N, C-alpha and C positions, 0 to 999 in steps of 0.2 A: 586491638584496643577494646576494653570491656564495653559491652553493649550499653551497660547502665549509665555511661557518662553523659548520654543524651539528657537525662533528667537533671544532672548537675548543672547543666547549662541554662536551666530554667529557675532563676531565683525566686520568683513569686510562688512557684509550686513548692520549693524547698522551705519557704518561710511558713507555708500552710501546714506542710508536714511537720516542721518543728513544732509549731503552735499545738497541734494535736498531741504529739508526744509528751508534752509537758503536763498533760493531764491523765496519763495512763498510770502513773505511780506517784500518788499524793505522799509527801514525806510524813512520816511518823515521828522519827527521832533520829538525830545524828549518833554514830558510834565513835567512841574514842579507839584511835589506832596505836598500838605499840608495835615496835620492830626491832629486830636484832638482825644484823647483816654480817655476810662474809663472802669471800671470793669463790667458795666452793659450797655445794649443797651442804646444809646442817642436817644431820640425821635427826629424825623424829624423836628418837629416845633422848637426844641431847638438848632438846629445846628449852627445858626448865633449867639447865645449867647455866645459861647465858643470861647476860644483862640485856635488858630492854630499855628503849626510850620512847617518850611519846612523839609522835610525829603527826604535824597538822597538814591539812590539805594544802597542796602547792609546794610542799618541801620536797627537795630531791633526796633521793635515798640509795641510788645505785647507779654505777656505770656498767657498760657492756659486760653480760656473764656473771654478774654479781648476784647472789642468792640471799633470800630473807626468809625469816618467819614473822608474819604479821598475826598479832592477836587483836581482835575487835571486841570491844567490850561496851556494854550499855545496858539499859532497863527498858523493856517494852511496857509502855504506859497501860493502865487499867483500860478495859473495854475493848482490847483487841484479841481476846483469848480465842474466839470462835471465828475469826476472820482470817482470810487468806493474805499472808504476809510474805514480803519478798525482802531480801537483802540486795542492796546495790552497792557494789565496791569496785572502784576503779583505781588499780595500783599502777597504772601505765605499765603492765608487764603481763606475764602469764603467772597463773597460780593455780593451785589445787587446794580446794576447801575438803579438809579431813575431819573425821570424828576423833574421839578420845581413844580410839584404838589405831588410828592411822589409816582407816578405811577411807578410800577416796569418795566424795559425795558429789561435788561439783567442779567443774573447770572453768577458770577465768582467763580470759585472752583480751589483749588490746591490739593484737594483730588483725588489721582490717583490710578486707577487699571493699569495694565501692559500695557495694550493697549493705555491707555490715554498718556503715555510717547512717543507714536509714532503719535499722532496728530499733525496736521500741526503747532500749538503750543502747548507746553506741558499743559496738564490739559485744563480746560475751561477758557482762559485767552484772548480770541479774540472776538470782536463784531463789527458790522458795525457802523460806525460813520456817524450819518446824521445831526449833529450840524452845527453851524454857523462857520464863520471863527475865531471868537474868541472862543476857546475851554473852556468849563466849565462843567466839568464832576463830578457828585457826586456819591459816593460809600459807601453804608451803610455795614461796614465790621464786621466779627467776626472770632477771631482765636480760633479754637475749638481743638487745640493740634493735637497730632499725636500719633500713637502707638509707644510712644517714652517716655523717662523720662520727668517728668513735667517742668524740668528746661529749656526745649527747647523754644525758642521764634520765633515769626514770624519776618520775614525780608521783608522790601519792596525791590523788586528785579528790577522792570522796569515797564515804562509807556511811550508809544510813539504812534504816528499815523504813519500808513503805507499804501502804496499802495497794491493792492492785485493782484497777478499774476494768474488769473484763470487757465490759460493753464498749469502752473507749478503745480498748486495745483491738478488739474484733473489728470496730469500725476503722480504725487506723489501718489495718492490713488490707481491708476492703478498698479504702481510699488509695492507698500505695498502689496496690494492684491496677486500679482503675487509672491512675496517672501514668503509669508504665504502658499500660494497654492503649490509651489515647495516643501516646507518642508513638506507638508502633503502627498505628493505622495509616494507610496510604489513601484511602477512601475518604475523601474531604468531607462527605456528607456524614459518613458515620464518625468521623473525628469530631465534628462540631457537635453531633448529639451527645458523645461521651463527654466533652468539655463542658457542655450545658449542664449534664447531670453532676458532674464533679463539682462545678461552681455551686449549684443549687443545693447539693449536700452540705458543702463547707458553710454555706450562709446560714443553715440551721444552728450552727454552733455558736452560741452566745455565751452562756455560762457552763455549758457541759453538763446541764442537768440530764438525767437519764432519758427524760422524754425527748429532749433535744437530739440526743445521740441515737435513739431509737428511730426518730423521723428522718435523721440524715442518713442512716443505715437503710431505711426503706426506700429512699431515694435512689440509692445505688443498686437495688434489687434487680432493675432491669439489665444492667451490665453483669451483675453476678450470675444471673440465670443463663446468659450467653456463654458461660465459661471462659470468658476473655479469650475466645478462640480466634486465633489470626487467620488460619487458612484450614477449613474442615477436611481437606484432603489429606493432610499430614497427621502423623502420629509420633510421639516421642516417648522413649523410655529414659527415666530419669533415675539415676543412681547417685546416691550421696557419696562423696569422696573427700578425703582430707590428706591430699597428696603431701606426704611428710618426707623432706629430705633426710637421709641418715646423718648428714653434716653439710653445712653450707656456710650461713653467716653465724653459726654457733658451732660448739664442739660436739663430738659425739656423745659425751656424757649428758649433753642437755637433750639430744633427741630421745634418749631413754626416758627422760622426764616428760618430754613433749608427748610421747607415745601414750604414757599413762593418763595425761590430761585429756587427750583427743579421744581415747576409747571410753574414759568416763563420761565425757559430753555426750558422745554417740549412744551409749547405753541409756542415757537420760533421755535422749531423743526418741529412742525405740520405746520407751515406756510411755512417752507422752503422745506420740503421734502413731496411731494405727496406720498400717499399710506401708509405713516408711521403710526403705531398705537402704542400708548402709554397706558400702563396698571399701574393702581394706586389703592392700597389697604388702609384699615384703615380709617373708617369714622371720627375718631376722629381728624385726620390732616384735612380732609375737614372742619370739624365744626370750628376748629382754623381759617382756610383760610376765611370762610365765615364771621367770626367775625372781623378779621384784615384787610382783603383786598376784600371787596364785589365785587368790578369790576372784580377782576381775577376769582373769585368764579362763577359769572355769565357767564364769558367767558368759564370756564370749563364745566358749564351745557349745553352751546350751543354745545361744542366739543363732549360731550357724546351723544347728540342728533344726531350729524352728523356721529357718529359711530367711530371717529378717537382717542377717550379716552375710554378705557375699564375699568370699575370699577371691582374690583377683590376682592373676600372675603367677607363673611357675618358676620365677627365678629367685634366689636367696635374697638378693636385693634388686633395685631397678638400676642395673649397671650401665656404664658406658658400653656400647657395642662396636666402637672403632678400635680401641686400644687393647683390651684383653684378647689372649690367645682363644683359638677355638675350643681347646681343652678347658680353658677357664669358664667359657660360656656354657660348655656341657656340665661342668660341675655347679654353676649357678642353678641349672635346671634339676640335676640330680639331687642336690641338697634342698633346694626349694620346694620340688614337688614332693620329695620324700617327707618333709616336715609337714605339709598340709595334709598328705595321705595319712601319715602315722598318727597325727594329733587331731585331725578332724574328719578323717574318713573320706577326704575329697580328692579326686584327680583333676588337676587342673589342666584345662585345655585352651585357656586363653592367656596369651603373653600381654601383659600389661606394663607398657614401657612409654608413658604419656611424655616424658621430658628429656630423654636422652638426645644426644646432639647428633644425629644421624644414624643410619642402620646399615651394617655392612652387607654385601652382596650375597653371602653365603648363610645369612641368618635364617631364610626359609628352611634351609635343610636342617640345621640345628634344631628349629622349632619342630618341624614335622617328625623328626626322629626322636623327640623327647615327648612327643603326645600333645603337641600344641598346635592346633590347626588355625587358630584365630590370633589376630594381632591389632592392638590399639595403640596408637600415639596422636598426639596432637602437634607434635614439634614442627612438622614440616610447613604448618601454617605460619611459621616465623620467617621463612625464606625472605631474604633482603631484596633479592633482584627478580626472581621468576616465580610467579605463583605456582605452586604445585597442582598438577592437572586434575587430581582426583580426591575424592573423600571416601568413597567406598569402592573397593578394587581388589583384584587378584594380584598378588606379588609373587613374581617368580625368580628364584635365586639362580646363581650360576650353574647349578647341577640341574636345573628344571623342577626342583621342588616349589610347590606353590601353598600359600597361605592366603586366607581371606582377611582383608585389612578393612578397618572402619577408622577414618580420622574424624571425630565430631566436628561437624561443619561450623560450628561457633569458633572453633580454634581455640578452646579454652579447656582446662580441667579445673578450674575454679569459677564455674558459671555462677552468675547471680540467679539463674532460674526465674528470671522476669519474662513478661510478654517480649520486651525488646530482645531478650535472648532467643526466644523462638523465632521472632521476626528475621534476626540475623541468620539463623539456620536456615530458613526458608529461602532467603535471598542468596545465600552462599552455595547451597548444596549443589555440587557439580553432576550428581547422578540422579537428580530429581526427575529426570524423564525415564528413569528405571525403577526407581522405588522411592517411597515418600515416608521412610521411616529412618530415625536417626537417634543416636545416643546423646543424652544430656548429662554431662558430668559435672556436678554443682558442689560447691562448698568452699570453705576457705581453708587454704593448705598451709604447710610449713609453720605450724604452731597455732594457726588460727582456729584449730579444733574441728575442722570440717564444717558441714552444714550448720547453721544455726537457726534460731526461731524465724528470723525474716526469710530465709530460703523455703522453709517448709511451710510457713503461713502463705507464702506466695504460690507455691505449687498447688496446696489444697484448694486453691481458688481457680485453678487451670486444669482440673483433672479431666474435663472433656477432651483436652488436646494432649496432655501429658500424663503418663502412667508411671507410678512407682514400679521398677522392676529391676531384674538382675542383668548385668551385661552380657552373661553367657546365654541368657534366654534370648536376648536381643540378637546375638551372633546366629544362633540356631534358627531364629526366624528369618533372617535375611539370607542365609545359606542358600534357599530356593533360587535365588537371583544369581547364583555363582556363574551360570552359563551365559548370562546377558552383561556381567560385568567387564569392564576393561581390564586388560592384563598391562602390568608394568613390570618391566624386567631390569635386573640389576641393582645396584645400590639405592638406597633412599638417602641420597646426599642432601644434608642441610646447607643451604647457603647463608650460613651464618656460623658463628662459635669455632671457626677453624683454627683459632689461636689455641685451642684446648688440646690440639695435637702435640703442643710443645710446652705450654705453660707448666711451671713446677715439675722440672725435668728430673728431680730426685725421685719423685713418686713414680715416673715412668721407668727410671733406671732400675729401681728395686723391684718393681712389678715384673718386668722382663727376666731380671736374673732370678728371682723367687720361682717364676713359672717353670724355668728350665731346671732350677734345683729341685723342685718337687718332682719333675719327671725323673730326674736321676736317682732320688731317693726311693721312689715307687719301684723303679726297676730293681734297684739293689734289694729292697725289702721283698721283692717277688723271689729273687734268687735265694734269699734266706728262708723265705717260706718253703721253698721247695726241698731245702735242707732239714727241714723240720722245726724251724723257729716260727713263733706266733707273729703273724702280721700285724703291724701297728695301725689298725683301722682308726681307733678313737683319737690317737694323737694326730694322724695325718688328716682326719676330719676337721678336728679343732683348728689345726693350721690353715687348711683350705678355706674354712669359713670365714676366718679373720682376714685371708687374702682377697676373698670374694666381696668382704665389706668394704675393703679400700678400693675395690673396682667401682664403687657407687659413682654415678654419674656427675658428682660435684667433687669427687675426692681424687680419683685418678686423672681426670681431665685437668686438674689444677685450678679449680674455680671456687676455692673456699677460703676462709680466713686463714691467717698465719698459724694459729693454735692448731688447726684440723692438719695441717700438713707437717707442722713439726712433730705432732704426736704420731702420725702415721709413719713418717720417716723413721722415727725412733722405734717403733714397734716392728717395722720392716728389719731393721738392723738385728733386733733380738730374734726374730723369725729366722734370719739366715743363720745367725749362731745356733740356734736350736736344730735346724736342719743339718748343719754341718756337723754337729756332734752326732746326730743320728746317723748320718752317712758313715762317720768313723766307726760307730758300733757295727754298722752292717758290713763294712770292709773287714773288720776284725774277724767276725763271724765266718766270712767266706775265705779267709786266708787258709792256705795249705802249707805255709812255711814263710821264710823271709826272703825277700828280694824286692826289685823296684820294677813295679808293673803299672801299666797304663790302661785304662778302660775307656773304651769308645762307646759312647751311649747315643749314637745317631744310626740311621739307616744306610749309611754310606761308608765303604772302606775309606780310611783316612790315614794320611802319612804327612810327617812334618818333623819340627823341631821343638824341643823343650829345654829350658835352662832351669836346673835345680841346684842350689847352693853353689853358684858361679861355674857350674859344669854344664856343658851343652850336650843332649842326648837327641837321637832321632828314633823315629818309630814308624812302623806301618802296621795296622791293627784293622781286622774286619769289622762289620757291623755288630754291635752289641757283643762284643768280645774283649778279652784282655790280652795283652802281650807285654813281652818284657822289653825294657827301654835298653837301646844300645848305645855306647858312646858315639859321639859324633865324629864321621870321617872327615877327611880333609874337603874343604869347600873351595872351589876354584873358579866359579863362574860369576864372582861379584867384583864390582869395579866402582871407582868414585873419583870425582875431581871437585874443584872448588865451587862449581854449580851444577853438578850432575850426580846421579847414582845410576847403577844398572845392574842387572843379572843377565842370564842367558836368555831371557824372554823379553824383558822390557828395558827401555833406556828413558830416564827422566831427567829433564832440564829445567832449572829454576830461574826465574827472573830476579833481577835485583830487588824487586819489591816482595818476593817471597813465594808468589804464586807460581804455577807450573806453565811453562810456555811450550814445552814438547813432551809428549808421552808417546814413545814411539814402540810399536809391536815389531820387534826384530824378526820374529818368526814369520809372520804375514806381511811385513813391509807396509805397515799401516800407521800413518800419524793420527793420533786421536784428539790432539789438541788444536781446536780452531783458533781461538785467541787466547783462552786461559783456562785452567782448571784449578780448583781450590782457592778461588779468591775468597779471603776471609773479609766479609763486608758487614759492616754496622749500618743497618737500616733505621730510619726513624719509624717508630711503632706508636704512633700518635694515641692521645687519649680517646676512648670511646666509652659510652656508659657501662656496656658490659666489657670492661677493660681487660680482664684475665681471658675472656672468652673470645674477643673479637679481633681480627686484623684488618687493617684498612685495606680495601681492594686496590687502591692505587698507590700503595707503598712502594712499588718499583719505580714508580715516576718521581718519587721525591729524591731529595739530595741524600746520597749515600756516600760512607767513607770507607776506604780500605783500611784495614788494621797496619799499623806501621812495623815493618821488620826491623828489629834492633839487634838481632844476634843470629848467626848461623853457625852450626858446625857440622861436618859430614865425616862419618868414620864407619868402620866395619866392626862389627860385634858378633863373633861366632858366624852363624849362617845368615846374618842379616846385614844389609848396608842401609845406614840410617842418615838422613838429613835432619837435623834437630834445629828448629827455628823458633825464635821467640818474637812474638808481636806484642804491641802496646796500641791501647786506645784510651786516652786519658788515664783512669786508674785501673782500667781493665788490662790484665797481663795474660797472654796465652802461649803456652809452649806445646809445640807439636813435633813428635817424632814420625816422620814420613818415611817409611821403610819398604825395601823389597827384600824378599827371602829367597834363598837359593832355589832353584827350580819351580818358583811359584809366580803366578799371574796376578796376585793381590798387590796392590798398591796400597798400603794401610796408613791411616792418619790416627795415630794415638795421641789423643789431646787432653791436656789440662788446662783449665781456664779459671782464673780468679775474676768472676764477672762482677763488675760495679758500674752498671749503667742504670739510667732511668729512661722509660719509654723508647727503649732501643731494642732491636733484634738482630742477632748475630746469626749469619748464614754463611754456608759454604757454597759458592756458585761455581758451576762447571759449564763452559762453552765447548763441547765436544764436536768433532767431525761427524760422528755418528748421529743421524737424524731420523725420526719416524713420526708419523702422524698420530701414533699412539704410543702409550708408554705402558708396559705391563707393571702392575703393582701387586705385591704379595699382600693378601688378606687371610682371613681365618680359613685354613684348609683349601688353599687354592690362590688364584690370582684373578685379577680383574683389569681390563684394558680401559684406560681413560684417554681422552683426547689431549693433545699436545697443541692444537690449534686454539686460535681466539676469534673465530669468525662469528659465532653464534652468541647469543645472550647467555645461554646455558654454558657454553665453553668458558666464556669470560667470568661468569659466576664461580666457576670451580677452579680458582686461582691458586688454592692451596688444597692438596689432597693427602689422604692418609694412606700409609702403607706400612707394612710391619718390617720384615728383615731386609727388603731388597725392593728396588725397582729396576727395570731393564729397558734399554732401547735397542731395537734391533734393525740394521740397515744392510740390506744385501747380504744376509746370512753372518753378518758380523755383529756381535753383541757386546753392549757396554752396560754393566750392571753397577748400581751404586748401593753397597750394603752397609747396614749400621748394626750396632749392638744394643741400642735404647732409643732410637730416634723414631719419630712418625710423620712429621710434617714435612712435605715436599712441594715443591713447585716445579713443573716441567712445561715451559711455555716459551715460545720464540726461540728455539734452538737452545735454552739454557736449563740445566738440571740445577736446581737448588735445595739443599738440605737445610731445614731450620734447626739450628742448634740450641739457641737460648733466646728467651725474650723476658723483658722486665716490666710488665704492667704494675700498676699500683693499687688497684682494686680487684678484689677485697683485701689482699695481702700486699702491703706496700713494699715488703722486702722479697717479693718473689723473685727467686733464682738469683738473689745477690749473695752468692757464695762461692766456693770452689767446687768445680764439676771435673769428672773424669768421664771420658766416653771415646769410643773408636767408631771409625767408618772406613770404608775401603772402596776404591774402584777396581772392578774385575773385567778387564777386556778380554774377549776370547772369541774363537770361531767355532766353539762347541754347540752343546744343546742347552735348551732351558733347563734340563735336569743338572747340568753342570753348575748353574746359576744357583739353583735351590741347593745343591750339595755344599757350595762354597758358603752360602748363607747359614746353613745349619752349623757348619764347621766354625764359622767366625763367631757365632752366638754360644755354642756349647763347648765349653773347654773340656778337654779329656780328663778324667778322673786319675789323679796319681796316688799310688798305694804303696806303702813300704812293705808290702806282702807278695808272695806269690799267689796268683789267682788263677784257677782253673775254670775260665768262662770262655767258651769257644762257640761263637755265632748262635748265641741264644735264640735269635730269630732273624729271619732275612727274607728278602724278596728276590725273584729271579730276573727281574727286569727293571728298566729304568721308569721313572714316572710314579712310583708308588713309595709313600713314605710311611714309616712306621712311627706314629706319633706318641703313642703311650703304651707301656706294659705295666700292668698292675694286678694285683689280686682282685677277684671279683668281690662285689660288695656284699652278696649273700650266700655265696656257695664257694667251694674249695678250688673253683676254677680259676683260670688265667685269663684275663683280659688282654687282648692285642687290638690297638686301634690304628687303623691306616686310613689313608686317603690318596686319591688319584691327584697329582699336581700339575699335570701338563694340560688338562683339558681334553683327553682323549679317551677312547675305549680301550682297555688294556686287559689282556689275560695274563695271569701271573701264577706261579707257584710260591706258596709261603713255606719256608722250612723253619722247624723249630728244633732246638736240642735239648728236648726233655720229653718223657713219656706222657702220652695222653690218651684217653679212651675214645672220645668223640668231640666233634667241633660244631658249635652252633654259630650262626650269624645272629646278631641280637640287635636292638635298637640301641640308641645312645644311653638308654637308662638300664641296659643290661637285661632287657626282657628277650627271651628266646624266641626267634622267628622261624629259623629252619636249620636243618643239619645241613654242613657244606663239607667239601672235600678239599683240603689245603692245596692238593695237587693242580686243581683248577679253580681259581677265583677270578671271576669277571668283574672289572670296575668300569662304570661309566663315567663320563667326563665330571671330575671334581667330587666323585662320591666318597663319602666317609663311611667306613665299614668297621663296625665292631664285632671281633670274634671271642668267643668263649670257649676255651679248651678246658675240658674237664680232666684233671690229673689223675694219676694213678693213686698218689698218697693223699691221706685225708689228715689234716693238722688242726684246722682252726676250729 
């Protein structure tokens, strides 16, 4: 909760503040307002071609995401030519004031934090008027809705010119600071003295004559001289910020406009307030600004050089870090850091992710190996059940990498910067016995334009305790405490927003598919490069950057409005088509004749079956190799009956209700079903304020319904035996092909759902005989063990967990893995494994997941190794590439032992070398040989940004547990 709310519980104090505000801007004259509206932005050059109407204060003008041009007209009366005049314009929306050339001048916003209500005018609605006697003001406006029902509409509220009483304004902010200060004091004597001075000062104001205001101001001098210091032992670094989501309750197109307004506002602040420092993250927004407003962009480049704008964060956007692949997070850093280096000459060492919904346990390795040693978030302060134990600490990942973390103790990246904010920090700070230095991140985000007048006026009165400064300088300063700080190991699990592992499943489906499609295309492009073709760097970079944009922490997690998800899913479809086209071109370039070949783009030898044009083929192919497809030989190990299917490995029996009552391992004589497997259950998913984000922790205790089996047919199709079942719940229809393949240990559930539920969650529940106190969960470049028990408060709070391609239980050397092709939300508690398939919240998208979905998951029971599970999951997710060509690709790259996965093969960014990225997946120290089937001169180990570290020998590469290695092989030919 914002610290400033304490003041809003003091009506007498609020009334006094309101009375003073009335005298800051004496009105000179009203302005007439003319408007033209549209559902999309109206280009500047088209504004004169449109019809305008007169709009009066109080009239509605637009619903959510409507756009408009306002033209304000009037005449400045005589006698004001040499006076400081302001325009006060409130359009109940965001707006950009521009000159006759479309140069941005000022930004308007009615998006408010609590402290914005206390500004000299509510929100950002006042700016200096420097025009002629004949007033002609143009505002490019956008109504971006509110956290309210969509039927709310914007109202034009007021527009007038006013004189400014600088003396009253200065006194007002003295008085406001004093009020906050008095409320923050715990020493009753000091508090009474402060309140007495506040009362005495206010009593001076009768008619607001200058002498009255001066006398009132002098009375507050005693408090002003104290600097409003709460505790002199503490020092704070204040960095202005305007956390701007790439999309959320507005579409991406509006974020581009919000960015222009925000930067315009902050440039004006920098000109007005000496010493002020503003921080901005997310290179994507800078790139948009460069394209749309190059003059503002150039001005920002100058301000960065001057040190008054701080670049923050090394990622392309502020992504979710639960759902994207490890390779995606590397590309976030590669493109993000490269942009800031190329455009501003700065190497980013601070990862700035204030608002993502938890942080995976291998992120420290990705950060340190991309040159980021520091990490800032506030999100763990949102925990619902257990207070996170630290604010400043060392975070250690699964490989042992460490980063220095600071979580501003106020728990806010939109701080009001009041004395109450400072008091909250001092009270909350968990490491106060080690250091008394903290970061204050202040401003109004998400289109509020960042810090406003109220933030800066308050801070200028608190400079004895709070200093304007850069976040990176703060981290450098507290680095000396590293040896004394607590160490936190593993993931930074957010005890909230677990629904984002599942909501808007099409975004998650496409993201997973495109991540692997990019992997395949980069591999094929590398093969073509070695044959003399140009590598498509620019094309792949454009595609990667768009994919990275959609990994933003309110898009991929599914917590944005309908339009955001519809537009991103449509773009995903176009991206896939483009990549498939590129893949086809690459295959043609690699062809040495006509044939029917298959390419294996995984680290593991794979064998299996494929159906092409109603004909079945079989194959066996080495890692990163091509092989000819052979016609299917006779299959004899499949069998079925009216309620069972089996192959030579597994026997599966179905209940009359459709779930599995027996899964028997014939080879190891092991029954795997305790009571049921694959029960398709509809759970109540009740309304919560953060509906798309949150799942009720008590949902398993609520009434649940099994989907009703309405049809079953069992048959053999080539090398597969299939049980096809159709289920129904109200209007929801689900068809599932449950299949075994000859010689295979997968039990595959190929699923199609027409989902038509409200406030419901569809899950596949499994109660196996295999039990363990921990479950292995695949994360980026490794796995992480989580508790399956429910004994402690922390274990109970982690009722839903995120995993990538697989989770696995191990009991007495027997393993049961649950593999998926696009799902992330799991529950493993009380002997039950549960995969979250779909959920249907109503806010902010009332149609979330109400559509047709296709996905697959599989049970993989075996007595092999963890490497077998990893191999199975890769093969389940990465389809072999089919080519109508003869292809001479033979073991392009391979490793000599289990446990090391080749994740990426691509051309280097800046040289003619080839990048091979690998990781150790088992959590062991491994020595391996890496073999490649092309000529090279030398091999370097690099960081994740491809910076050379040392020469290495491919015959002896040692991996430590979960280590990611990037190898750069310089080739003999030079093409690019």
